[in-house]
PDB file with one MODEL, atoms N, CA, C and O in Angstrom:
MODEL        1
ATOM      1  N   MET A   1       0.833  -1.171  -0.027  1.00  0.00           N
ATOM      2  CA  MET A   1       0.039  -0.087   0.008  1.00  0.00           C
ATOM      3  C   MET A   1       0.917   1.147  -0.052  1.00  0.00           C
ATOM      4  O   MET A   1       1.918   1.194   0.664  1.00  0.00           O
ATOM      5  N   ALA A   2       0.576   2.242  -0.939  1.00  0.00           N
ATOM      6  CA  ALA A   2       1.385   3.488  -0.955  1.00  0.00           C
ATOM      7  C   ALA A   2       0.460   4.654  -0.611  1.00  0.00           C
ATOM      8  O   ALA A   2      -0.747   4.636  -0.852  1.00  0.00           O
ATOM      9  N   ASN A   3       1.070   5.615  -0.062  1.00  0.00           N
ATOM     10  CA  ASN A   3       0.335   7.016   0.092  1.00  0.00           C
ATOM     11  C   ASN A   3       0.366   7.798  -1.047  1.00  0.00           C
ATOM     12  O   ASN A   3       1.452   8.002  -1.590  1.00  0.00           O
ATOM     13  N   ILE A   4      -0.680   8.281  -1.508  1.00  0.00           N
ATOM     14  CA  ILE A   4      -0.856   9.162  -2.638  1.00  0.00           C
ATOM     15  C   ILE A   4      -0.405  10.480  -2.195  1.00  0.00           C
ATOM     16  O   ILE A   4      -0.663  10.902  -1.068  1.00  0.00           O
ATOM     17  N   LEU A   5       0.297  11.169  -3.104  1.00  0.00           N
ATOM     18  CA  LEU A   5       0.726  12.553  -2.843  1.00  0.00           C
ATOM     19  C   LEU A   5      -0.552  13.508  -2.603  1.00  0.00           C
ATOM     20  O   LEU A   5      -1.520  13.465  -3.361  1.00  0.00           O
ATOM     21  N   VAL A   6      -0.487  14.325  -1.552  1.00  0.00           N
ATOM     22  CA  VAL A   6      -1.596  15.406  -1.477  1.00  0.00           C
ATOM     23  C   VAL A   6      -1.051  16.671  -2.079  1.00  0.00           C
ATOM     24  O   VAL A   6       0.105  17.049  -1.890  1.00  0.00           O
ATOM     25  N   SER A   7      -1.959  17.323  -2.832  1.00  0.00           N
ATOM     26  CA  SER A   7      -1.640  18.640  -3.494  1.00  0.00           C
ATOM     27  C   SER A   7      -2.749  19.609  -3.248  1.00  0.00           C
ATOM     28  O   SER A   7      -3.897  19.241  -2.998  1.00  0.00           O
ATOM     29  N   ARG A   8      -2.381  20.837  -3.324  1.00  0.00           N
ATOM     30  CA  ARG A   8      -3.285  22.030  -3.176  1.00  0.00           C
ATOM     31  C   ARG A   8      -4.571  22.004  -4.016  1.00  0.00           C
ATOM     32  O   ARG A   8      -5.664  22.405  -3.618  1.00  0.00           O
ATOM     33  N   ASP A   9      -4.307  21.483  -5.228  1.00  0.00           N
ATOM     34  CA  ASP A   9      -5.442  21.387  -6.241  1.00  0.00           C
ATOM     35  C   ASP A   9      -6.450  20.395  -5.808  1.00  0.00           C
ATOM     36  O   ASP A   9      -7.525  20.383  -6.407  1.00  0.00           O
ATOM     37  N   GLN A  10      -6.248  19.599  -4.883  1.00  0.00           N
ATOM     38  CA  GLN A  10      -7.199  18.554  -4.577  1.00  0.00           C
ATOM     39  C   GLN A  10      -8.298  19.080  -3.436  1.00  0.00           C
ATOM     40  O   GLN A  10      -9.168  18.347  -2.965  1.00  0.00           O
ATOM     41  N   PHE A  11      -8.117  20.385  -3.102  1.00  0.00           N
ATOM     42  CA  PHE A  11      -8.970  20.955  -2.214  1.00  0.00           C
ATOM     43  C   PHE A  11     -10.000  22.022  -2.881  1.00  0.00           C
ATOM     44  O   PHE A  11      -9.669  22.792  -3.783  1.00  0.00           O
ATOM     45  N   ASN A  12     -11.237  21.956  -2.331  1.00  0.00           N
ATOM     46  CA  ASN A  12     -12.250  22.854  -2.731  1.00  0.00           C
ATOM     47  C   ASN A  12     -12.499  23.697  -1.568  1.00  0.00           C
ATOM     48  O   ASN A  12     -12.971  23.175  -0.558  1.00  0.00           O
ATOM     49  N   ILE A  13     -12.189  25.151  -1.601  1.00  0.00           N
ATOM     50  CA  ILE A  13     -12.321  26.084  -0.442  1.00  0.00           C
ATOM     51  C   ILE A  13     -13.421  27.062  -0.852  1.00  0.00           C
ATOM     52  O   ILE A  13     -13.493  27.634  -1.940  1.00  0.00           O
ATOM     53  N   THR A  14     -14.301  27.175   0.219  1.00  0.00           N
ATOM     54  CA  THR A  14     -15.516  28.215   0.196  1.00  0.00           C
ATOM     55  C   THR A  14     -15.551  28.834   1.519  1.00  0.00           C
ATOM     56  O   THR A  14     -14.991  28.306   2.479  1.00  0.00           O
ATOM     57  N   PRO A  15     -16.150  29.870   1.596  1.00  0.00           N
ATOM     58  CA  PRO A  15     -16.343  30.561   3.061  1.00  0.00           C
ATOM     59  C   PRO A  15     -16.913  29.703   4.005  1.00  0.00           C
ATOM     60  O   PRO A  15     -16.789  30.055   5.178  1.00  0.00           O
ATOM     61  N   GLU A  16     -17.540  28.606   3.764  1.00  0.00           N
ATOM     62  CA  GLU A  16     -18.209  27.596   4.667  1.00  0.00           C
ATOM     63  C   GLU A  16     -17.113  26.627   5.260  1.00  0.00           C
ATOM     64  O   GLU A  16     -17.219  26.094   6.365  1.00  0.00           O
ATOM     65  N   GLY A  17     -16.021  26.455   4.378  1.00  0.00           N
ATOM     66  CA  GLY A  17     -15.019  25.411   4.841  1.00  0.00           C
ATOM     67  C   GLY A  17     -14.167  24.924   3.739  1.00  0.00           C
ATOM     68  O   GLY A  17     -14.015  25.621   2.735  1.00  0.00           O
ATOM     69  N   ILE A  18     -13.580  23.726   3.868  1.00  0.00           N
ATOM     70  CA  ILE A  18     -12.671  23.246   2.849  1.00  0.00           C
ATOM     71  C   ILE A  18     -12.806  21.682   2.768  1.00  0.00           C
ATOM     72  O   ILE A  18     -12.851  21.008   3.798  1.00  0.00           O
ATOM     73  N   THR A  19     -12.863  21.165   1.607  1.00  0.00           N
ATOM     74  CA  THR A  19     -13.065  19.817   1.347  1.00  0.00           C
ATOM     75  C   THR A  19     -11.968  19.149   0.585  1.00  0.00           C
ATOM     76  O   THR A  19     -11.675  19.731  -0.459  1.00  0.00           O
ATOM     77  N   HIS A  20     -11.275  18.039   0.865  1.00  0.00           N
ATOM     78  CA  HIS A  20     -10.396  17.301   0.139  1.00  0.00           C
ATOM     79  C   HIS A  20     -11.365  16.485  -0.923  1.00  0.00           C
ATOM     80  O   HIS A  20     -12.161  15.635  -0.523  1.00  0.00           O
ATOM     81  N   LYS A  21     -11.226  16.804  -2.219  1.00  0.00           N
ATOM     82  CA  LYS A  21     -12.187  16.353  -3.170  1.00  0.00           C
ATOM     83  C   LYS A  21     -12.015  14.709  -3.250  1.00  0.00           C
ATOM     84  O   LYS A  21     -13.022  14.002  -3.223  1.00  0.00           O
ATOM     85  N   PRO A  22     -10.787  14.175  -3.342  1.00  0.00           N
ATOM     86  CA  PRO A  22     -10.664  12.705  -3.445  1.00  0.00           C
ATOM     87  C   PRO A  22     -11.284  11.878  -2.421  1.00  0.00           C
ATOM     88  O   PRO A  22     -11.772  10.781  -2.692  1.00  0.00           O
ATOM     89  N   THR A  23     -11.277  12.451  -1.081  1.00  0.00           N
ATOM     90  CA  THR A  23     -11.825  11.504  -0.097  1.00  0.00           C
ATOM     91  C   THR A  23     -13.054  12.154   0.533  1.00  0.00           C
ATOM     92  O   THR A  23     -13.705  11.516   1.360  1.00  0.00           O
ATOM     93  N   GLY A  24     -13.410  13.415   0.175  1.00  0.00           N
ATOM     94  CA  GLY A  24     -14.671  13.940   0.849  1.00  0.00           C
ATOM     95  C   GLY A  24     -14.460  14.431   2.216  1.00  0.00           C
ATOM     96  O   GLY A  24     -15.402  14.954   2.811  1.00  0.00           O
ATOM     97  N   ALA A  25     -13.156  14.294   2.838  1.00  0.00           N
ATOM     98  CA  ALA A  25     -12.751  14.837   4.156  1.00  0.00           C
ATOM     99  C   ALA A  25     -12.959  16.303   4.104  1.00  0.00           C
ATOM    100  O   ALA A  25     -12.706  16.885   3.050  1.00  0.00           O
ATOM    101  N   SER A  26     -13.394  16.961   5.132  1.00  0.00           N
ATOM    102  CA  SER A  26     -13.765  18.361   5.213  1.00  0.00           C
ATOM    103  C   SER A  26     -13.579  18.893   6.518  1.00  0.00           C
ATOM    104  O   SER A  26     -13.591  18.169   7.513  1.00  0.00           O
ATOM    105  N   PHE A  27     -13.380  20.324   6.571  1.00  0.00           N
ATOM    106  CA  PHE A  27     -13.379  21.052   7.708  1.00  0.00           C
ATOM    107  C   PHE A  27     -14.633  22.106   7.570  1.00  0.00           C
ATOM    108  O   PHE A  27     -14.696  22.914   6.644  1.00  0.00           O
ATOM    109  N   ILE A  28     -15.504  22.011   8.483  1.00  0.00           N
ATOM    110  CA  ILE A  28     -16.698  22.937   8.439  1.00  0.00           C
ATOM    111  C   ILE A  28     -16.499  23.973   9.497  1.00  0.00           C
ATOM    112  O   ILE A  28     -16.379  23.556  10.649  1.00  0.00           O
ATOM    113  N   ARG A  29     -16.448  25.227   9.286  1.00  0.00           N
ATOM    114  CA  ARG A  29     -16.045  26.219  10.217  1.00  0.00           C
ATOM    115  C   ARG A  29     -17.276  26.571  10.971  1.00  0.00           C
ATOM    116  O   ARG A  29     -18.398  26.542  10.464  1.00  0.00           O
ATOM    117  N   ASP A  30     -16.980  26.967  12.436  1.00  0.00           N
ATOM    118  CA  ASP A  30     -18.039  27.518  13.215  1.00  0.00           C
ATOM    119  C   ASP A  30     -18.389  28.889  12.691  1.00  0.00           C
ATOM    120  O   ASP A  30     -17.552  29.597  12.131  1.00  0.00           O
ATOM    121  N   ILE A  31     -19.676  29.257  12.890  1.00  0.00           N
ATOM    122  CA  ILE A  31     -20.041  30.691  12.528  1.00  0.00           C
ATOM    123  C   ILE A  31     -19.280  31.729  13.158  1.00  0.00           C
ATOM    124  O   ILE A  31     -18.738  32.653  12.552  1.00  0.00           O
ATOM    125  N   GLY A  32     -19.256  31.532  14.483  1.00  0.00           N
ATOM    126  CA  GLY A  32     -18.653  32.801  15.196  1.00  0.00           C
ATOM    127  C   GLY A  32     -17.188  32.894  15.100  1.00  0.00           C
ATOM    128  O   GLY A  32     -16.645  33.980  15.305  1.00  0.00           O
ATOM    129  N   ASN A  33     -16.442  31.754  14.780  1.00  0.00           N
ATOM    130  CA  ASN A  33     -14.961  31.816  14.694  1.00  0.00           C
ATOM    131  C   ASN A  33     -14.585  31.050  13.433  1.00  0.00           C
ATOM    132  O   ASN A  33     -14.853  29.850  13.368  1.00  0.00           O
ATOM    133  N   PRO A  34     -13.989  31.664  12.445  1.00  0.00           N
ATOM    134  CA  PRO A  34     -13.643  30.934  11.230  1.00  0.00           C
ATOM    135  C   PRO A  34     -12.450  29.945  11.380  1.00  0.00           C
ATOM    136  O   PRO A  34     -12.260  29.060  10.545  1.00  0.00           O
ATOM    137  N   LEU A  35     -11.696  30.108  12.407  1.00  0.00           N
ATOM    138  CA  LEU A  35     -10.599  29.167  12.692  1.00  0.00           C
ATOM    139  C   LEU A  35     -10.977  28.070  13.583  1.00  0.00           C
ATOM    140  O   LEU A  35     -10.121  27.283  13.987  1.00  0.00           O
ATOM    141  N   SER A  36     -12.267  27.968  13.929  1.00  0.00           N
ATOM    142  CA  SER A  36     -12.673  26.899  14.823  1.00  0.00           C
ATOM    143  C   SER A  36     -13.849  26.135  14.008  1.00  0.00           C
ATOM    144  O   SER A  36     -14.638  26.745  13.286  1.00  0.00           O
ATOM    145  N   GLY A  37     -13.875  24.854  14.187  1.00  0.00           N
ATOM    146  CA  GLY A  37     -14.862  24.170  13.477  1.00  0.00           C
ATOM    147  C   GLY A  37     -14.779  22.609  13.740  1.00  0.00           C
ATOM    148  O   GLY A  37     -14.284  22.178  14.782  1.00  0.00           O
ATOM    149  N   SER A  38     -15.253  21.835  12.814  1.00  0.00           N
ATOM    150  CA  SER A  38     -15.283  20.401  12.978  1.00  0.00           C
ATOM    151  C   SER A  38     -14.766  19.764  11.708  1.00  0.00           C
ATOM    152  O   SER A  38     -15.092  20.228  10.616  1.00  0.00           O
ATOM    153  N   ILE A  39     -13.919  18.649  11.822  1.00  0.00           N
ATOM    154  CA  ILE A  39     -13.479  17.914  10.725  1.00  0.00           C
ATOM    155  C   ILE A  39     -14.285  16.614  10.588  1.00  0.00           C
ATOM    156  O   ILE A  39     -14.465  15.831  11.521  1.00  0.00           O
ATOM    157  N   ARG A  40     -14.768  16.450   9.306  1.00  0.00           N
ATOM    158  CA  ARG A  40     -15.502  15.221   8.955  1.00  0.00           C
ATOM    159  C   ARG A  40     -14.607  14.358   8.068  1.00  0.00           C
ATOM    160  O   ARG A  40     -14.233  14.756   6.965  1.00  0.00           O
ATOM    161  N   ALA A  41     -14.270  13.159   8.576  1.00  0.00           N
ATOM    162  CA  ALA A  41     -13.217  12.240   7.859  1.00  0.00           C
ATOM    163  C   ALA A  41     -13.709  11.724   6.595  1.00  0.00           C
ATOM    164  O   ALA A  41     -12.898  11.578   5.679  1.00  0.00           O
ATOM    165  N   ALA A  42     -15.004  11.411   6.413  1.00  0.00           N
ATOM    166  CA  ALA A  42     -15.583  10.845   5.255  1.00  0.00           C
ATOM    167  C   ALA A  42     -14.818   9.564   5.050  1.00  0.00           C
ATOM    168  O   ALA A  42     -14.734   8.720   5.942  1.00  0.00           O
ATOM    169  N   GLN A  43     -14.229   9.421   3.797  1.00  0.00           N
ATOM    170  CA  GLN A  43     -13.426   8.300   3.390  1.00  0.00           C
ATOM    171  C   GLN A  43     -12.007   8.284   3.676  1.00  0.00           C
ATOM    172  O   GLN A  43     -11.277   7.397   3.234  1.00  0.00           O
ATOM    173  N   LEU A  44     -11.582   9.262   4.422  1.00  0.00           N
ATOM    174  CA  LEU A  44     -10.155   9.564   4.722  1.00  0.00           C
ATOM    175  C   LEU A  44      -9.508   8.372   5.360  1.00  0.00           C
ATOM    176  O   LEU A  44      -8.405   7.951   5.015  1.00  0.00           O
ATOM    177  N   ASP A  45     -10.191   7.889   6.236  1.00  0.00           N
ATOM    178  CA  ASP A  45      -9.535   6.717   7.064  1.00  0.00           C
ATOM    179  C   ASP A  45     -10.014   5.370   6.588  1.00  0.00           C
ATOM    180  O   ASP A  45      -9.752   4.345   7.217  1.00  0.00           O
ATOM    181  N   SER A  46     -10.767   5.379   5.395  1.00  0.00           N
ATOM    182  CA  SER A  46     -11.154   3.972   4.794  1.00  0.00           C
ATOM    183  C   SER A  46     -10.038   3.345   4.027  1.00  0.00           C
ATOM    184  O   SER A  46      -9.190   4.075   3.515  1.00  0.00           O
ATOM    185  N   GLU A  47      -9.974   2.085   3.911  1.00  0.00           N
ATOM    186  CA  GLU A  47      -8.892   1.300   3.055  1.00  0.00           C
ATOM    187  C   GLU A  47      -9.565   1.421   1.646  1.00  0.00           C
ATOM    188  O   GLU A  47     -10.656   0.880   1.465  1.00  0.00           O
ATOM    189  N   PRO A  48      -8.965   2.095   0.675  1.00  0.00           N
ATOM    190  CA  PRO A  48      -9.550   2.067  -0.739  1.00  0.00           C
ATOM    191  C   PRO A  48      -9.217   0.659  -1.226  1.00  0.00           C
ATOM    192  O   PRO A  48      -8.377  -0.073  -0.702  1.00  0.00           O
ATOM    193  N   ARG A  49     -10.025   0.340  -2.367  1.00  0.00           N
ATOM    194  CA  ARG A  49      -9.908  -0.949  -3.050  1.00  0.00           C
ATOM    195  C   ARG A  49      -8.528  -1.100  -3.808  1.00  0.00           C
ATOM    196  O   ARG A  49      -8.030  -2.196  -4.067  1.00  0.00           O
ATOM    197  N   THR A  50      -7.964   0.124  -4.136  1.00  0.00           N
ATOM    198  CA  THR A  50      -6.670  -0.006  -4.958  1.00  0.00           C
ATOM    199  C   THR A  50      -5.609  -0.229  -4.109  1.00  0.00           C
ATOM    200  O   THR A  50      -4.571  -0.616  -4.645  1.00  0.00           O
ATOM    201  N   GLY A  51      -5.617  -0.062  -2.774  1.00  0.00           N
ATOM    202  CA  GLY A  51      -4.626  -0.139  -1.909  1.00  0.00           C
ATOM    203  C   GLY A  51      -3.799   1.021  -1.543  1.00  0.00           C
ATOM    204  O   GLY A  51      -3.188   1.151  -0.483  1.00  0.00           O
ATOM    205  N   ASP A  52      -3.842   1.923  -2.607  1.00  0.00           N
ATOM    206  CA  ASP A  52      -3.217   3.263  -2.314  1.00  0.00           C
ATOM    207  C   ASP A  52      -4.296   4.230  -1.557  1.00  0.00           C
ATOM    208  O   ASP A  52      -5.510   4.212  -1.763  1.00  0.00           O
ATOM    209  N   ARG A  53      -3.692   4.974  -0.753  1.00  0.00           N
ATOM    210  CA  ARG A  53      -4.504   5.869   0.167  1.00  0.00           C
ATOM    211  C   ARG A  53      -3.733   7.196   0.512  1.00  0.00           C
ATOM    212  O   ARG A  53      -2.520   7.311   0.341  1.00  0.00           O
ATOM    213  N   TYR A  54      -4.459   8.087   0.961  1.00  0.00           N
ATOM    214  CA  TYR A  54      -4.045   9.416   1.413  1.00  0.00           C
ATOM    215  C   TYR A  54      -3.781   9.345   2.812  1.00  0.00           C
ATOM    216  O   TYR A  54      -4.636   8.912   3.584  1.00  0.00           O
ATOM    217  N   ASP A  55      -2.506   9.790   3.252  1.00  0.00           N
ATOM    218  CA  ASP A  55      -2.181   9.781   4.704  1.00  0.00           C
ATOM    219  C   ASP A  55      -3.141  10.677   5.377  1.00  0.00           C
ATOM    220  O   ASP A  55      -3.178  11.844   4.988  1.00  0.00           O
ATOM    221  N   PRO A  56      -3.889  10.317   6.290  1.00  0.00           N
ATOM    222  CA  PRO A  56      -4.801  11.177   7.063  1.00  0.00           C
ATOM    223  C   PRO A  56      -4.180  12.340   7.528  1.00  0.00           C
ATOM    224  O   PRO A  56      -4.668  13.427   7.218  1.00  0.00           O
ATOM    225  N   GLU A  57      -3.057  12.271   8.309  1.00  0.00           N
ATOM    226  CA  GLU A  57      -2.436  13.382   8.785  1.00  0.00           C
ATOM    227  C   GLU A  57      -1.883  14.407   7.935  1.00  0.00           C
ATOM    228  O   GLU A  57      -1.848  15.572   8.331  1.00  0.00           O
ATOM    229  N   THR A  58      -1.450  14.075   6.804  1.00  0.00           N
ATOM    230  CA  THR A  58      -0.961  14.905   5.760  1.00  0.00           C
ATOM    231  C   THR A  58      -2.239  15.676   5.071  1.00  0.00           C
ATOM    232  O   THR A  58      -2.212  16.867   4.760  1.00  0.00           O
ATOM    233  N   VAL A  59      -3.304  14.847   4.894  1.00  0.00           N
ATOM    234  CA  VAL A  59      -4.444  15.662   4.325  1.00  0.00           C
ATOM    235  C   VAL A  59      -5.021  16.673   5.401  1.00  0.00           C
ATOM    236  O   VAL A  59      -5.391  17.784   5.023  1.00  0.00           O
ATOM    237  N   LYS A  60      -5.099  16.331   6.656  1.00  0.00           N
ATOM    238  CA  LYS A  60      -5.538  17.260   7.554  1.00  0.00           C
ATOM    239  C   LYS A  60      -4.677  18.433   7.772  1.00  0.00           C
ATOM    240  O   LYS A  60      -5.137  19.563   7.933  1.00  0.00           O
ATOM    241  N   GLY A  61      -3.299  18.124   7.777  1.00  0.00           N
ATOM    242  CA  GLY A  61      -2.379  19.303   7.821  1.00  0.00           C
ATOM    243  C   GLY A  61      -2.364  20.193   6.753  1.00  0.00           C
ATOM    244  O   GLY A  61      -2.176  21.389   6.974  1.00  0.00           O
ATOM    245  N   MET A  62      -2.567  19.700   5.426  1.00  0.00           N
ATOM    246  CA  MET A  62      -2.744  20.681   4.401  1.00  0.00           C
ATOM    247  C   MET A  62      -3.900  21.356   4.425  1.00  0.00           C
ATOM    248  O   MET A  62      -3.896  22.542   4.095  1.00  0.00           O
ATOM    249  N   MET A  63      -5.114  20.704   4.828  1.00  0.00           N
ATOM    250  CA  MET A  63      -6.376  21.354   4.979  1.00  0.00           C
ATOM    251  C   MET A  63      -6.289  22.531   5.904  1.00  0.00           C
ATOM    252  O   MET A  63      -6.807  23.611   5.620  1.00  0.00           O
ATOM    253  N   GLN A  64      -5.588  22.298   7.079  1.00  0.00           N
ATOM    254  CA  GLN A  64      -5.553  23.411   8.080  1.00  0.00           C
ATOM    255  C   GLN A  64      -4.621  24.516   7.619  1.00  0.00           C
ATOM    256  O   GLN A  64      -4.862  25.652   8.028  1.00  0.00           O
ATOM    257  N   GLU A  65      -3.535  24.309   6.777  1.00  0.00           N
ATOM    258  CA  GLU A  65      -2.824  25.254   6.152  1.00  0.00           C
ATOM    259  C   GLU A  65      -3.443  26.130   5.120  1.00  0.00           C
ATOM    260  O   GLU A  65      -3.341  27.357   5.102  1.00  0.00           O
ATOM    261  N   LEU A  66      -4.138  25.352   4.203  1.00  0.00           N
ATOM    262  CA  LEU A  66      -4.874  26.086   3.146  1.00  0.00           C
ATOM    263  C   LEU A  66      -6.037  26.907   3.813  1.00  0.00           C
ATOM    264  O   LEU A  66      -6.313  28.033   3.399  1.00  0.00           O
ATOM    265  N   TRP A  67      -6.700  26.329   4.837  1.00  0.00           N
ATOM    266  CA  TRP A  67      -7.807  27.018   5.296  1.00  0.00           C
ATOM    267  C   TRP A  67      -7.308  28.401   6.109  1.00  0.00           C
ATOM    268  O   TRP A  67      -7.986  29.428   6.087  1.00  0.00           O
ATOM    269  N   ALA A  68      -6.197  28.306   6.736  1.00  0.00           N
ATOM    270  CA  ALA A  68      -5.654  29.547   7.421  1.00  0.00           C
ATOM    271  C   ALA A  68      -5.231  30.584   6.480  1.00  0.00           C
ATOM    272  O   ALA A  68      -5.365  31.774   6.767  1.00  0.00           O
ATOM    273  N   GLU A  69      -4.697  30.170   5.303  1.00  0.00           N
ATOM    274  CA  GLU A  69      -4.308  30.993   4.285  1.00  0.00           C
ATOM    275  C   GLU A  69      -5.406  31.763   3.666  1.00  0.00           C
ATOM    276  O   GLU A  69      -5.318  32.944   3.331  1.00  0.00           O
ATOM    277  N   TYR A  70      -6.579  30.916   3.521  1.00  0.00           N
ATOM    278  CA  TYR A  70      -7.892  31.432   2.891  1.00  0.00           C
ATOM    279  C   TYR A  70      -8.310  32.531   3.827  1.00  0.00           C
ATOM    280  O   TYR A  70      -8.480  33.678   3.412  1.00  0.00           O
ATOM    281  N   VAL A  71      -8.477  32.198   5.076  1.00  0.00           N
ATOM    282  CA  VAL A  71      -8.993  33.161   6.102  1.00  0.00           C
ATOM    283  C   VAL A  71      -8.263  34.409   6.211  1.00  0.00           C
ATOM    284  O   VAL A  71      -8.827  35.493   6.359  1.00  0.00           O
ATOM    285  N   ALA A  72      -6.875  34.239   6.130  1.00  0.00           N
ATOM    286  CA  ALA A  72      -5.924  35.383   6.190  1.00  0.00           C
ATOM    287  C   ALA A  72      -6.100  36.319   4.938  1.00  0.00           C
ATOM    288  O   ALA A  72      -6.000  37.543   5.023  1.00  0.00           O
ATOM    289  N   ALA A  73      -6.369  35.642   3.765  1.00  0.00           N
ATOM    290  CA  ALA A  73      -6.424  36.455   2.602  1.00  0.00           C
ATOM    291  C   ALA A  73      -7.869  37.010   2.311  1.00  0.00           C
ATOM    292  O   ALA A  73      -8.076  37.862   1.447  1.00  0.00           O
ATOM    293  N   ASN A  74      -8.857  36.455   3.109  1.00  0.00           N
ATOM    294  CA  ASN A  74     -10.258  37.098   2.926  1.00  0.00           C
ATOM    295  C   ASN A  74     -10.810  37.474   4.118  1.00  0.00           C
ATOM    296  O   ASN A  74     -11.855  36.926   4.467  1.00  0.00           O
ATOM    297  N   PRO A  75     -10.237  38.414   4.898  1.00  0.00           N
ATOM    298  CA  PRO A  75     -10.803  38.857   6.222  1.00  0.00           C
ATOM    299  C   PRO A  75     -12.155  39.448   6.177  1.00  0.00           C
ATOM    300  O   PRO A  75     -12.962  39.252   7.086  1.00  0.00           O
ATOM    301  N   THR A  76     -12.415  40.154   5.159  1.00  0.00           N
ATOM    302  CA  THR A  76     -13.934  40.614   5.102  1.00  0.00           C
ATOM    303  C   THR A  76     -14.970  39.643   4.989  1.00  0.00           C
ATOM    304  O   THR A  76     -16.084  39.912   5.437  1.00  0.00           O
ATOM    305  N   LEU A  77     -14.715  38.431   4.390  1.00  0.00           N
ATOM    306  CA  LEU A  77     -15.631  37.538   4.342  1.00  0.00           C
ATOM    307  C   LEU A  77     -16.124  37.010   5.651  1.00  0.00           C
ATOM    308  O   LEU A  77     -17.297  36.663   5.787  1.00  0.00           O
ATOM    309  N   PHE A  78     -15.253  36.944   6.609  1.00  0.00           N
ATOM    310  CA  PHE A  78     -15.395  36.497   7.905  1.00  0.00           C
ATOM    311  C   PHE A  78     -15.759  37.414   8.842  1.00  0.00           C
ATOM    312  O   PHE A  78     -16.487  37.036   9.760  1.00  0.00           O
ATOM    313  N   ASP A  79     -15.310  38.814   8.778  1.00  0.00           N
ATOM    314  CA  ASP A  79     -15.838  39.900   9.653  1.00  0.00           C
ATOM    315  C   ASP A  79     -17.259  40.134   9.500  1.00  0.00           C
ATOM    316  O   ASP A  79     -17.962  40.356  10.486  1.00  0.00           O
ATOM    317  N   ALA A  80     -17.775  40.095   8.200  1.00  0.00           N
ATOM    318  CA  ALA A  80     -19.204  40.326   8.038  1.00  0.00           C
ATOM    319  C   ALA A  80     -20.069  39.115   8.515  1.00  0.00           C
ATOM    320  O   ALA A  80     -21.152  39.294   9.071  1.00  0.00           O
ATOM    321  N   SER A  81     -19.554  37.890   8.277  1.00  0.00           N
ATOM    322  CA  SER A  81     -20.515  36.771   8.732  1.00  0.00           C
ATOM    323  C   SER A  81     -20.463  36.563  10.273  1.00  0.00           C
ATOM    324  O   SER A  81     -21.364  35.940  10.835  1.00  0.00           O
ATOM    325  N   SER A  82     -19.440  37.069  10.935  1.00  0.00           N
ATOM    326  CA  SER A  82     -19.412  36.899  12.346  1.00  0.00           C
ATOM    327  C   SER A  82     -20.260  37.901  13.089  1.00  0.00           C
ATOM    328  O   SER A  82     -20.557  37.750  14.274  1.00  0.00           O
ATOM    329  N   HIS A  83     -20.661  38.990  12.314  1.00  0.00           N
ATOM    330  CA  HIS A  83     -21.575  39.961  12.866  1.00  0.00           C
ATOM    331  C   HIS A  83     -23.033  39.670  12.571  1.00  0.00           C
ATOM    332  O   HIS A  83     -23.906  40.284  13.184  1.00  0.00           O
ATOM    333  N   GLY A  84     -23.310  38.824  11.723  1.00  0.00           N
ATOM    334  CA  GLY A  84     -24.698  38.628  11.146  1.00  0.00           C
ATOM    335  C   GLY A  84     -25.330  37.552  11.743  1.00  0.00           C
ATOM    336  O   GLY A  84     -26.471  37.238  11.402  1.00  0.00           O
TER     337      GLY A  84
ENDMDL
END
């Protein structure tokens, strides 16, 4: 079994959270604090039929890094939503 390389283009980022497209793993932010939320593992911890898999810690680490970058680059998205 080999780990598949995790790359930035595998993630979909919206103001609501971030999703790893190949596994469906996602981080859904809390309304009051964009850096707080919950992670849904989806198929991340599952054993795929091919034997190749994404390392869960690598996916989660990349997810956190990309989300923090997104929040920092888009502060007005989160200022407005935290007051409404």
